[in-house]
N, CA and C atoms as a LAMMPS dump frame, in Angstrom:
ITEM: TIMESTEP
0
ITEM: NUMBER OF ATOMS
591
ITEM: BOX BOUNDS ff ff ff
-5.0000000000000000e+02 5.0000000000000000e+02
-5.0000000000000000e+02 5.0000000000000000e+02
-5.0000000000000000e+02 5.0000000000000000e+02
ITEM: ATOMS id mol type element x y z
1 1 1 N 347.687 -377.655 229.833
2 1 2 C 349.141 -377.63 229.867
3 1 3 C 349.687 -378.796 229.032
4 2 1 N 350.554 -378.462 228.098
5 2 2 C 351.146 -379.441 227.191
6 2 3 C 352.468 -379.941 227.783
7 3 1 N 352.656 -381.274 227.806
8 3 2 C 353.892 -381.844 228.32
9 3 3 C 354.857 -382.121 227.169
10 4 1 N 356.126 -381.899 227.437
11 4 2 C 357.135 -382.186 226.421
12 4 3 C 357.362 -383.689 226.317
13 5 1 N 358.054 -384.105 225.256
14 5 2 C 358.371 -385.529 225.08
15 5 3 C 359.203 -386.041 226.248
16 6 1 N 360.107 -385.216 226.738
17 6 2 C 360.967 -385.609 227.856
18 6 3 C 360.14 -385.831 229.123
19 7 1 N 359.17 -384.945 229.36
20 7 2 C 358.302 -385.09 230.52
21 7 3 C 357.416 -386.323 230.4
22 8 1 N 356.92 -386.582 229.183
23 8 2 C 356.095 -387.78 228.966
24 8 3 C 356.906 -389.056 229.203
25 9 1 N 358.16 -389.072 228.735
26 9 2 C 359.024 -390.237 228.965
27 9 3 C 359.273 -390.441 230.452
28 10 1 N 359.48 -389.339 231.182
29 10 2 C 359.702 -389.429 232.631
30 10 3 C 358.461 -389.971 233.327
31 11 1 N 357.281 -389.526 232.893
32 11 2 C 356.035 -390.017 233.486
33 11 3 C 355.835 -391.502 233.195
34 12 1 N 356.172 -391.919 231.977
35 12 2 C 356.056 -393.345 231.63
36 12 3 C 357.006 -394.185 232.488
37 13 1 N 358.225 -393.673 232.704
38 13 2 C 359.202 -394.4 233.519
39 13 3 C 358.702 -394.54 234.96
40 14 1 N 358.114 -393.481 235.504
41 14 2 C 357.579 -393.535 236.872
42 14 3 C 356.42 -394.52 236.939
43 15 1 N 355.541 -394.474 235.947
44 15 2 C 354.404 -395.387 235.909
45 15 3 C 354.877 -396.836 235.827
46 16 1 N 355.882 -397.089 235.001
47 16 2 C 356.427 -398.437 234.872
48 16 3 C 357.015 -398.909 236.198
49 17 1 N 357.696 -398.017 236.919
50 17 2 C 358.256 -398.373 238.218
51 17 3 C 357.155 -398.696 239.225
52 18 1 N 356.066 -397.934 239.187
53 18 2 C 354.943 -398.197 240.093
54 18 3 C 354.302 -399.544 239.777
55 19 1 N 354.134 -399.82 238.479
56 19 2 C 353.574 -401.109 238.074
57 19 3 C 354.495 -402.234 238.528
58 20 1 N 355.795 -402.06 238.347
59 20 2 C 356.752 -403.074 238.775
60 20 3 C 356.658 -403.317 240.275
61 21 1 N 356.597 -402.241 241.057
62 21 2 C 356.511 -402.377 242.513
63 21 3 C 355.248 -403.144 242.905
64 22 1 N 354.125 -402.793 242.276
65 22 2 C 352.869 -403.484 242.566
66 22 3 C 352.981 -404.968 242.221
67 23 1 N 353.5 -405.25 241.035
68 23 2 C 353.612 -406.645 240.601
69 23 3 C 354.588 -407.426 241.467
70 24 1 N 355.662 -406.768 241.893
71 24 2 C 356.65 -407.431 242.737
72 24 3 C 356.019 -407.868 244.056
73 25 1 N 355.299 -406.96 244.707
74 25 2 C 354.681 -407.29 245.986
75 25 3 C 353.528 -408.273 245.81
76 26 1 N 352.809 -408.17 244.683
77 26 2 C 351.747 -409.14 244.393
78 26 3 C 352.343 -410.524 244.21
79 27 1 N 353.483 -410.6 243.513
80 27 2 C 354.096 -411.913 243.284
81 27 3 C 354.611 -412.511 244.586
82 28 1 N 355.126 -411.675 245.488
83 28 2 C 355.561 -412.19 246.79
84 28 3 C 354.384 -412.778 247.546
85 29 1 N 353.262 -412.052 247.549
86 29 2 C 352.059 -412.51 248.24
87 29 3 C 351.551 -413.804 247.618
88 30 1 N 351.517 -413.86 246.288
89 30 2 C 350.991 -415.051 245.622
90 30 3 C 351.922 -416.239 245.803
91 31 1 N 353.238 -416.002 245.921
92 31 2 C 354.161 -417.106 246.164
93 31 3 C 353.901 -417.737 247.518
94 32 1 N 353.547 -416.918 248.505
95 32 2 C 353.232 -417.449 249.822
96 32 3 C 351.993 -418.336 249.731
97 33 1 N 350.954 -417.866 249.022
98 33 2 C 349.739 -418.656 248.844
99 33 3 C 350.051 -419.945 248.092
100 34 1 N 350.828 -419.829 247.024
101 34 2 C 351.158 -420.998 246.211
102 34 3 C 351.981 -421.999 247.016
103 35 1 N 352.933 -421.493 247.811
104 35 2 C 353.766 -422.381 248.606
105 35 3 C 352.939 -423.123 249.643
106 36 1 N 351.85 -422.488 250.104
107 36 2 C 351.004 -423.117 251.104
108 36 3 C 350.186 -424.259 250.51
109 37 1 N 350.066 -424.306 249.189
110 37 2 C 349.306 -425.354 248.527
111 37 3 C 350.268 -426.374 247.953
112 38 1 N 350.069 -427.646 248.332
113 38 2 C 350.915 -428.709 247.788
114 38 3 C 350.416 -429.177 246.428
115 39 1 N 349.305 -428.618 245.965
116 39 2 C 348.685 -429.082 244.734
117 39 3 C 349.288 -428.395 243.519
118 40 1 N 349.415 -427.091 243.566
119 40 2 C 349.831 -426.323 242.396
120 40 3 C 351.321 -426 242.444
121 41 1 N 351.959 -426.11 241.297
122 41 2 C 353.363 -425.728 241.151
123 41 3 C 353.451 -424.847 239.927
124 42 1 N 354.053 -423.676 240.087
125 42 2 C 354.19 -422.74 238.975
126 42 3 C 355.616 -422.209 238.95
127 43 1 N 356.281 -422.366 237.82
128 43 2 C 357.639 -421.854 237.653
129 43 3 C 357.677 -420.969 236.41
130 44 1 N 358.282 -419.793 236.561
131 44 2 C 358.361 -418.835 235.458
132 44 3 C 359.777 -418.283 235.396
133 45 1 N 360.303 -418.168 234.175
134 45 2 C 361.642 -417.594 234.028
135 45 3 C 361.765 -416.889 232.684
136 46 1 N 362.587 -415.848 232.66
137 46 2 C 362.915 -415.164 231.412
138 46 3 C 363.94 -416.027 230.674
139 47 1 N 363.727 -416.224 229.385
140 47 2 C 364.625 -417.041 228.579
141 47 3 C 365.791 -416.202 228.069
142 48 1 N 366.965 -416.798 227.983
143 48 2 C 368.153 -416.068 227.497
144 48 3 C 367.984 -415.568 226.071
145 49 1 N 367.349 -416.379 225.226
146 49 2 C 367.168 -416.01 223.823
147 49 3 C 365.998 -415.075 223.583
148 50 1 N 365.279 -414.733 224.643
149 50 2 C 364.111 -413.859 224.52
150 50 3 C 362.827 -414.586 224.863
151 51 1 N 361.943 -413.906 225.524
152 51 2 C 360.663 -414.473 225.903
153 51 3 C 360.641 -414.934 227.343
154 52 1 N 359.462 -415.345 227.762
155 52 2 C 359.241 -415.821 229.129
156 52 3 C 358.632 -417.215 229.035
157 53 1 N 359.169 -418.145 229.83
158 53 2 C 358.747 -419.532 229.806
159 53 3 C 358.138 -419.904 231.151
160 54 1 N 356.949 -420.487 231.131
161 54 2 C 356.264 -420.893 232.357
162 54 3 C 355.844 -422.348 232.26
163 55 1 N 355.946 -423.054 233.382
164 55 2 C 355.408 -424.406 233.484
165 55 3 C 354.586 -424.476 234.768
166 56 1 N 353.566 -425.304 234.749
167 56 2 C 352.72 -425.455 235.933
168 56 3 C 352.126 -426.85 235.965
169 57 1 N 351.834 -427.294 237.181
170 57 2 C 351.063 -428.51 237.396
171 57 3 C 349.931 -428.13 238.332
172 58 1 N 348.702 -428.383 237.909
173 58 2 C 347.559 -428.052 238.75
174 58 3 C 346.59 -429.225 238.78
175 59 1 N 345.799 -429.267 239.822
176 59 2 C 344.729 -430.248 239.923
177 59 3 C 343.417 -429.488 239.833
178 60 1 N 342.575 -429.904 238.888
179 60 2 C 341.286 -429.25 238.66
180 60 3 C 340.195 -430.177 239.195
181 61 1 N 339.235 -429.648 239.956
182 61 2 C 338.212 -430.495 240.579
183 61 3 C 337.09 -430.906 239.622
184 62 1 N 337.465 -431.483 238.497
185 62 2 C 336.496 -431.98 237.509
186 62 3 C 337.225 -432.974 236.614
187 63 1 N 336.456 -433.831 235.949
188 63 2 C 337.074 -434.842 235.09
189 63 3 C 337.69 -434.194 233.844
190 64 1 N 338.641 -434.863 233.199
191 64 2 C 339.345 -434.284 232.043
192 64 3 C 338.427 -433.812 230.917
193 65 1 N 337.328 -434.504 230.671
194 65 2 C 336.433 -434.088 229.583
195 65 3 C 335.842 -432.699 229.846
196 66 1 N 335.613 -432.371 231.111
197 66 2 C 335.086 -431.04 231.461
198 66 3 C 336.155 -429.979 231.221
199 67 1 N 337.378 -430.259 231.666
200 67 2 C 338.475 -429.308 231.46
201 67 3 C 338.727 -429.125 229.968
202 68 1 N 338.683 -430.221 229.214
203 68 2 C 338.87 -430.147 227.763
204 68 3 C 337.802 -429.246 227.141
205 69 1 N 336.567 -429.392 227.595
206 69 2 C 335.485 -428.571 227.027
207 69 3 C 335.681 -427.09 227.351
208 70 1 N 336.22 -426.778 228.53
209 70 2 C 336.517 -425.377 228.868
210 70 3 C 337.623 -424.826 227.97
211 71 1 N 338.668 -425.628 227.76
212 71 2 C 339.811 -425.172 226.968
213 71 3 C 339.475 -425.022 225.487
214 72 1 N 338.511 -425.785 225.01
215 72 2 C 338.176 -425.729 223.585
216 72 3 C 336.901 -424.93 223.307
217 73 1 N 336.382 -424.258 224.306
218 73 2 C 335.246 -423.349 224.106
219 73 3 C 335.833 -421.992 223.716
220 74 1 N 336.315 -421.915 222.477
221 74 2 C 337.1 -420.767 222.018
222 74 3 C 336.331 -419.445 222.103
223 75 1 N 335.033 -419.492 221.885
224 75 2 C 334.22 -418.266 221.974
225 75 3 C 334.329 -417.633 223.359
226 76 1 N 334.532 -418.47 224.382
227 76 2 C 334.557 -417.976 225.767
228 76 3 C 335.964 -417.856 226.344
229 77 1 N 336.973 -417.974 225.523
230 77 2 C 338.342 -417.831 226.03
231 77 3 C 338.548 -416.564 226.852
232 78 1 N 338.049 -415.398 226.415
233 78 2 C 338.289 -414.188 227.215
234 78 3 C 337.795 -414.296 228.657
235 79 1 N 336.794 -415.149 228.921
236 79 2 C 336.27 -415.318 230.276
237 79 3 C 337.243 -416.07 231.192
238 80 1 N 338.24 -416.727 230.598
239 80 2 C 339.196 -417.51 231.397
240 80 3 C 340.382 -416.678 231.883
241 81 1 N 340.393 -415.392 231.547
242 81 2 C 341.534 -414.535 231.884
243 81 3 C 341.07 -413.261 232.581
244 82 1 N 341.946 -412.731 233.416
245 82 2 C 341.688 -411.454 234.079
246 82 3 C 342.036 -410.289 233.151
247 83 1 N 343.01 -410.488 232.276
248 83 2 C 343.443 -409.465 231.328
249 83 3 C 342.292 -409.16 230.374
250 84 1 N 342.154 -407.891 229.991
251 84 2 C 341.097 -407.518 229.04
252 84 3 C 341.433 -408.086 227.67
253 85 1 N 340.494 -408.85 227.148
254 85 2 C 340.723 -409.567 225.904
255 85 3 C 339.401 -409.706 225.162
256 86 1 N 339.446 -409.617 223.839
257 86 2 C 338.231 -409.882 223.067
258 86 3 C 338.569 -410.736 221.858
259 87 1 N 337.636 -411.616 221.539
260 87 2 C 337.771 -412.487 220.381
261 87 3 C 337.189 -411.761 219.175
262 88 1 N 338.033 -411.509 218.173
263 88 2 C 337.618 -410.785 216.975
264 88 3 C 337.161 -411.752 215.887
265 89 1 N 337.832 -412.904 215.797
266 89 2 C 337.495 -413.859 214.745
267 89 3 C 337.84 -415.266 215.212
268 90 1 N 337.034 -416.227 214.79
269 90 2 C 337.246 -417.635 215.105
270 90 3 C 336.859 -418.473 213.894
271 91 1 N 337.782 -419.334 213.495
272 91 2 C 337.505 -420.283 212.412
273 91 3 C 337.952 -421.662 212.894
274 92 1 N 337.084 -422.659 212.735
275 92 2 C 337.427 -424.029 213.1
276 92 3 C 337.312 -424.887 211.853
277 93 1 N 338.403 -425.57 211.499
278 93 2 C 338.425 -426.424 210.311
279 93 3 C 339.182 -427.705 210.645
280 94 1 N 338.536 -428.835 210.46
281 94 2 C 339.137 -430.145 210.761
282 94 3 C 339.702 -430.203 212.182
283 95 1 N 338.984 -429.642 213.131
284 95 2 C 339.393 -429.688 214.532
285 95 3 C 340.437 -428.657 214.927
286 96 1 N 340.947 -427.89 213.96
287 96 2 C 341.96 -426.859 214.252
288 96 3 C 341.26 -425.508 214.322
289 97 1 N 341.429 -424.828 215.46
290 97 2 C 340.778 -423.534 215.668
291 97 3 C 341.789 -422.409 215.478
292 98 1 N 341.446 -421.46 214.611
293 98 2 C 342.259 -420.262 214.437
294 98 3 C 341.526 -419.113 215.119
295 99 1 N 342.185 -418.527 216.12
296 99 2 C 341.572 -417.424 216.871
297 99 3 C 342.356 -416.141 216.627
298 100 1 N 341.619 -415.045 216.556
299 100 2 C 342.203 -413.713 216.412
300 100 3 C 341.734 -412.914 217.62
301 101 1 N 342.661 -412.649 218.537
302 101 2 C 342.353 -411.975 219.793
303 101 3 C 342.972 -410.585 219.841
304 102 1 N 342.332 -409.677 220.564
305 102 2 C 342.899 -408.363 220.899
306 102 3 C 343.051 -408.329 222.415
307 103 1 N 344.248 -407.999 222.86
308 103 2 C 344.57 -408.042 224.286
309 103 3 C 345.046 -406.67 224.742
310 104 1 N 344.487 -406.203 225.855
311 104 2 C 344.955 -404.971 226.503
312 104 3 C 345.65 -405.362 227.791
313 105 1 N 346.771 -404.722 228.065
314 105 2 C 347.557 -405.073 229.249
315 105 3 C 348.168 -403.821 229.855
316 106 1 N 348.274 -403.796 231.173
317 106 2 C 348.83 -402.633 231.866
318 106 3 C 350.286 -402.35 231.482
319 107 1 N 351.018 -403.382 231.059
320 107 2 C 352.434 -403.195 230.727
321 107 3 C 352.659 -402.623 229.33
322 108 1 N 351.639 -402.659 228.494
323 108 2 C 351.819 -402.205 227.117
324 108 3 C 350.739 -401.188 226.757
325 109 1 N 351.095 -400.247 225.905
326 109 2 C 350.137 -399.246 225.472
327 109 3 C 349.28 -399.799 224.343
328 110 1 N 347.976 -399.57 224.429
329 110 2 C 347.076 -399.999 223.365
330 110 3 C 346.828 -401.491 223.361
331 111 1 N 346.212 -401.953 222.279
332 111 2 C 345.889 -403.373 222.117
333 111 3 C 347.028 -404.108 221.421
334 112 1 N 347.149 -405.383 221.729
335 112 2 C 348.063 -406.26 221.011
336 112 3 C 347.239 -407.356 220.356
337 113 1 N 347.595 -407.683 219.13
338 113 2 C 346.88 -408.713 218.372
339 113 3 C 347.613 -410.041 218.518
340 114 1 N 346.827 -411.091 218.775
341 114 2 C 347.381 -412.441 218.902
342 114 3 C 346.536 -413.389 218.053
343 115 1 N 347.162 -413.93 217.008
344 115 2 C 346.494 -414.905 216.143
345 115 3 C 347.156 -416.257 216.388
346 116 1 N 346.337 -417.24 216.763
347 116 2 C 346.883 -418.56 217.081
348 116 3 C 346.083 -419.659 216.407
349 117 1 N 346.72 -420.833 216.322
350 117 2 C 346.048 -422.07 215.915
351 117 3 C 346.109 -423.038 217.083
352 118 1 N 344.977 -423.652 217.398
353 118 2 C 344.899 -424.609 218.506
354 118 3 C 344.449 -425.966 217.994
355 119 1 N 345.142 -427.012 218.48
356 119 2 C 344.823 -428.386 218.099
357 119 3 C 344.673 -429.226 219.366
358 120 1 N 343.555 -429.956 219.503
359 120 2 C 343.414 -430.856 220.648
360 120 3 C 344.449 -431.976 220.584
361 121 1 N 344.949 -432.393 221.745
362 121 2 C 345.865 -433.527 221.829
363 121 3 C 345.053 -434.818 221.896
364 122 1 N 345.547 -435.908 221.321
365 122 2 C 344.78 -437.164 221.268
366 122 3 C 344.373 -437.693 222.643
367 123 1 N 345.243 -437.557 223.644
368 123 2 C 344.943 -438.098 224.971
369 123 3 C 344.374 -437.07 225.934
370 124 1 N 343.988 -435.915 225.43
371 124 2 C 343.418 -434.869 226.279
372 124 3 C 344.373 -433.709 226.446
373 125 1 N 343.913 -432.545 226.079
374 125 2 C 344.734 -431.348 226.185
375 125 3 C 344.649 -430.54 224.912
376 126 1 N 345.521 -429.558 224.812
377 126 2 C 345.454 -428.612 223.707
378 126 3 C 346.83 -428.008 223.46
379 127 1 N 347.19 -427.858 222.185
380 127 2 C 348.425 -427.166 221.801
381 127 3 C 348.027 -425.932 221.009
382 128 1 N 348.566 -424.781 221.408
383 128 2 C 348.255 -423.516 220.74
384 128 3 C 349.556 -422.873 220.296
385 129 1 N 349.628 -422.491 219.003
386 129 2 C 350.846 -421.898 218.454
387 129 3 C 350.55 -420.584 217.739
388 130 1 N 351.539 -419.707 217.751
389 130 2 C 351.447 -418.391 217.121
390 130 3 C 351.314 -418.518 215.606
391 131 1 N 350.405 -417.717 215.043
392 131 2 C 350.255 -417.641 213.594
393 131 3 C 350.44 -416.213 213.089
394 132 1 N 350.316 -415.219 213.962
395 132 2 C 350.484 -413.834 213.528
396 132 3 C 350.14 -412.869 214.643
397 133 1 N 350.242 -411.577 214.325
398 133 2 C 349.919 -410.549 215.304
399 133 3 C 351.142 -409.83 215.83
400 134 1 N 351.042 -409.355 217.072
401 134 2 C 352.071 -408.509 217.678
402 134 3 C 352.957 -409.247 218.673
403 135 1 N 353.079 -410.535 218.52
404 135 2 C 353.921 -411.338 219.4
405 135 3 C 355.066 -411.926 218.581
406 136 1 N 356.229 -412.073 219.205
407 136 2 C 357.352 -412.744 218.542
408 136 3 C 357.24 -414.254 218.712
409 137 1 N 356.799 -414.69 219.921
410 137 2 C 356.656 -416.116 220.202
411 137 3 C 355.386 -416.33 221.02
412 138 1 N 354.706 -417.424 220.75
413 138 2 C 353.586 -417.857 221.585
414 138 3 C 353.391 -419.345 221.353
415 139 1 N 353.612 -420.127 222.389
416 139 2 C 353.426 -421.58 222.328
417 139 3 C 352.874 -422.014 223.687
418 140 1 N 351.686 -422.639 223.669
419 140 2 C 351.052 -423.059 224.92
420 140 3 C 350.601 -424.505 224.782
421 141 1 N 350.833 -425.293 225.826
422 141 2 C 350.427 -426.697 225.842
423 141 3 C 349.713 -426.998 227.158
424 142 1 N 348.548 -427.619 227.041
425 142 2 C 347.836 -428.198 228.181
426 142 3 C 347.82 -429.708 227.968
427 143 1 N 348.283 -430.487 228.961
428 143 2 C 348.148 -431.942 228.935
429 143 3 C 347.265 -432.331 230.111
430 144 1 N 346.249 -433.131 229.84
431 144 2 C 345.259 -433.476 230.857
432 144 3 C 345.285 -434.971 231.159
433 145 1 N 345.343 -435.3 232.447
434 145 2 C 345.346 -436.692 232.881
435 145 3 C 344.32 -436.866 233.993
436 146 1 N 343.62 -438.012 234.023
437 146 2 C 342.655 -438.232 235.104
438 146 3 C 343.37 -438.393 236.447
439 147 1 N 342.708 -437.935 237.495
440 147 2 C 343.221 -438.067 238.86
441 147 3 C 342.023 -438.268 239.776
442 148 1 N 342.298 -438.671 241.021
443 148 2 C 341.22 -438.837 241.983
444 148 3 C 340.142 -439.785 241.495
445 149 1 N 340.546 -440.975 240.995
446 149 2 C 339.63 -441.988 240.458
447 149 3 C 338.775 -441.445 239.316
448 150 1 N 339.344 -440.495 238.557
449 150 2 C 338.677 -439.967 237.379
450 150 3 C 337.801 -438.76 237.627
451 151 1 N 337.616 -438.381 238.901
452 151 2 C 336.749 -437.244 239.212
453 151 3 C 337.502 -435.912 239.192
454 152 1 N 338.821 -435.986 239.049
455 152 2 C 339.651 -434.784 238.993
456 152 3 C 340.573 -434.874 237.776
457 153 1 N 341.225 -433.747 237.483
458 153 2 C 342.172 -433.688 236.374
459 153 3 C 343.504 -433.168 236.867
460 154 1 N 344.558 -433.901 236.541
461 154 2 C 345.907 -433.39 236.768
462 154 3 C 346.355 -432.766 235.452
463 155 1 N 346.576 -431.47 235.471
464 155 2 C 346.923 -430.748 234.243
465 155 3 C 348.372 -430.298 234.295
466 156 1 N 349.066 -430.521 233.19
467 156 2 C 350.428 -430.013 233.018
468 156 3 C 350.361 -428.909 231.981
469 157 1 N 350.932 -427.778 232.321
470 157 2 C 350.802 -426.566 231.511
471 157 3 C 352.184 -426.039 231.168
472 158 1 N 352.309 -425.547 229.941
473 158 2 C 353.579 -424.986 229.462
474 158 3 C 353.249 -423.783 228.581
475 159 1 N 354.007 -422.703 228.745
476 159 2 C 353.752 -421.488 227.959
477 159 3 C 355.071 -420.777 227.676
478 160 1 N 355.261 -420.405 226.416
479 160 2 C 356.38 -419.563 226.011
480 160 3 C 355.801 -418.353 225.297
481 161 1 N 356.102 -417.154 225.814
482 161 2 C 355.568 -415.911 225.249
483 161 3 C 356.694 -414.912 225.08
484 162 1 N 356.696 -414.226 223.938
485 162 2 C 357.59 -413.085 223.743
486 162 3 C 356.802 -412.006 223.016
487 163 1 N 356.738 -410.831 223.623
488 163 2 C 355.99 -409.707 223.068
489 163 3 C 356.848 -408.884 222.121
490 164 1 N 356.202 -408.241 221.162
491 164 2 C 356.844 -407.187 220.374
492 164 3 C 356.707 -405.915 221.212
493 165 1 N 357.649 -405.681 222.101
494 165 2 C 357.506 -404.591 223.065
495 165 3 C 358.87 -404.235 223.647
496 166 1 N 358.966 -403.024 224.191
497 166 2 C 360.182 -402.609 224.877
498 166 3 C 360.186 -403.029 226.338
499 167 1 N 359.08 -403.607 226.809
500 167 2 C 358.991 -404.062 228.199
501 167 3 C 359.949 -405.232 228.39
502 168 1 N 360.836 -405.164 229.395
503 168 2 C 361.812 -406.245 229.582
504 168 3 C 361.137 -407.558 230.006
505 169 1 N 361.743 -408.664 229.596
506 169 2 C 361.173 -409.986 229.879
507 169 3 C 361.034 -410.244 231.376
508 170 1 N 361.962 -409.738 232.204
509 170 2 C 361.863 -409.99 233.636
510 170 3 C 360.602 -409.355 234.213
511 171 1 N 360.189 -408.22 233.661
512 171 2 C 358.968 -407.574 234.131
513 171 3 C 357.735 -408.346 233.64
514 172 1 N 357.794 -408.837 232.407
515 172 2 C 356.712 -409.684 231.879
516 172 3 C 356.571 -410.935 232.746
517 173 1 N 357.704 -411.507 233.18
518 173 2 C 357.674 -412.716 234.017
519 173 3 C 356.965 -412.455 235.337
520 174 1 N 357.201 -411.3 235.929
521 174 2 C 356.544 -410.971 237.197
522 174 3 C 355.039 -410.832 236.993
523 175 1 N 354.642 -410.128 235.935
524 175 2 C 353.215 -409.957 235.65
525 175 3 C 352.569 -411.302 235.321
526 176 1 N 353.298 -412.15 234.598
527 176 2 C 352.748 -413.433 234.167
528 176 3 C 352.39 -414.32 235.356
529 177 1 N 353.187 -414.267 236.416
530 177 2 C 352.908 -415.099 237.591
531 177 3 C 351.495 -414.818 238.108
532 178 1 N 351.192 -413.563 238.333
533 178 2 C 349.873 -413.189 238.848
534 178 3 C 348.776 -413.589 237.856
535 179 1 N 349.002 -413.337 236.579
536 179 2 C 347.987 -413.613 235.566
537 179 3 C 347.701 -415.109 235.427
538 180 1 N 348.75 -415.933 235.483
539 180 2 C 348.529 -417.375 235.368
540 180 3 C 347.838 -417.932 236.607
541 181 1 N 348.214 -417.455 237.785
542 181 2 C 347.539 -417.911 238.998
543 181 3 C 346.047 -417.591 238.924
544 182 1 N 345.723 -416.397 238.441
545 182 2 C 344.325 -416.006 238.288
546 182 3 C 343.643 -416.867 237.228
547 183 1 N 344.327 -417.115 236.125
548 183 2 C 343.803 -417.958 235.038
549 183 3 C 343.463 -419.356 235.558
550 184 1 N 344.375 -419.958 236.319
551 184 2 C 344.127 -421.296 236.859
552 184 3 C 342.961 -421.284 237.854
553 185 1 N 342.9 -420.241 238.659
554 185 2 C 341.808 -420.113 239.633
555 185 3 C 340.452 -420.027 238.909
556 186 1 N 340.393 -419.255 237.821
557 186 2 C 339.156 -419.121 237.045
558 186 3 C 338.763 -420.467 236.427
559 187 1 N 339.739 -421.181 235.87
560 187 2 C 339.456 -422.489 235.269
561 187 3 C 338.904 -423.447 236.325
562 188 1 N 339.519 -423.463 237.51
563 188 2 C 339.033 -424.341 238.582
564 188 3 C 337.6 -423.982 238.972
565 189 1 N 337.323 -422.688 239.078
566 189 2 C 335.986 -422.252 239.459
567 189 3 C 334.955 -422.644 238.395
568 190 1 N 335.29 -422.435 237.139
569 190 2 C 334.365 -422.781 236.047
570 190 3 C 334.162 -424.292 235.976
571 191 1 N 335.209 -425.048 236.279
572 191 2 C 335.083 -426.504 236.305
573 191 3 C 334.133 -426.94 237.417
574 192 1 N 334.234 -426.306 238.583
575 192 2 C 333.338 -426.618 239.696
576 192 3 C 331.883 -426.315 239.362
577 193 1 N 331.672 -425.25 238.569
578 193 2 C 330.308 -424.842 238.21
579 193 3 C 329.753 -425.616 237.02
580 194 1 N 330.584 -426.395 236.34
581 194 2 C 330.16 -427.104 235.136
582 194 3 C 329.15 -428.199 235.482
583 195 1 N 328.062 -428.311 234.73
584 195 2 C 327.036 -429.325 235.067
585 195 3 C 327.509 -430.777 234.934
586 196 1 N 328.538 -431.034 234.13
587 196 2 C 328.999 -432.408 233.907
588 196 3 C 330.266 -432.758 234.675
589 197 1 N 330.616 -431.981 235.662
590 197 2 C 331.914 -432.178 236.321
591 197 3 C 332.027 -433.521 237.017
């Protein structure tokens, strides 16, 4: 049975509503978990000019050098995210890493290409900026500071993302909350498992 364009649009709208409902209830649940922890703070908002802006403060149970090594292990970046992602190309020149990623996401059809340049910060951390692909904006900053007498890391995180997509920013913001919480959880777990932590 062949569906008309109108029927396909209606099915997409229903699917989007179901995804929104799931993400909405997931974000409520995760906010309760986050509120119960005095360690992590995550704020996300849709920007008036377009895009979604997130800031976070987290404590990672490993020294800054371990967290830095996780953030700059570009070959393994896809392992730090729950979203399906693959690294297509990586070039490192004078400490600047250019990555070409393909990302699949429930909110968008097909793959999205993200090309970025990443530069380590002098005092610990990483700045990543958009160089090309299917995004309008992408800017991410990790700042790392020692905590817990040097055995832990206090990380300050900032992210601005805008997709080339018809998906509204408020819906991206809801999805981003869950994805970033998972991302931070994965980083903490990998830091705990690191031999030099």
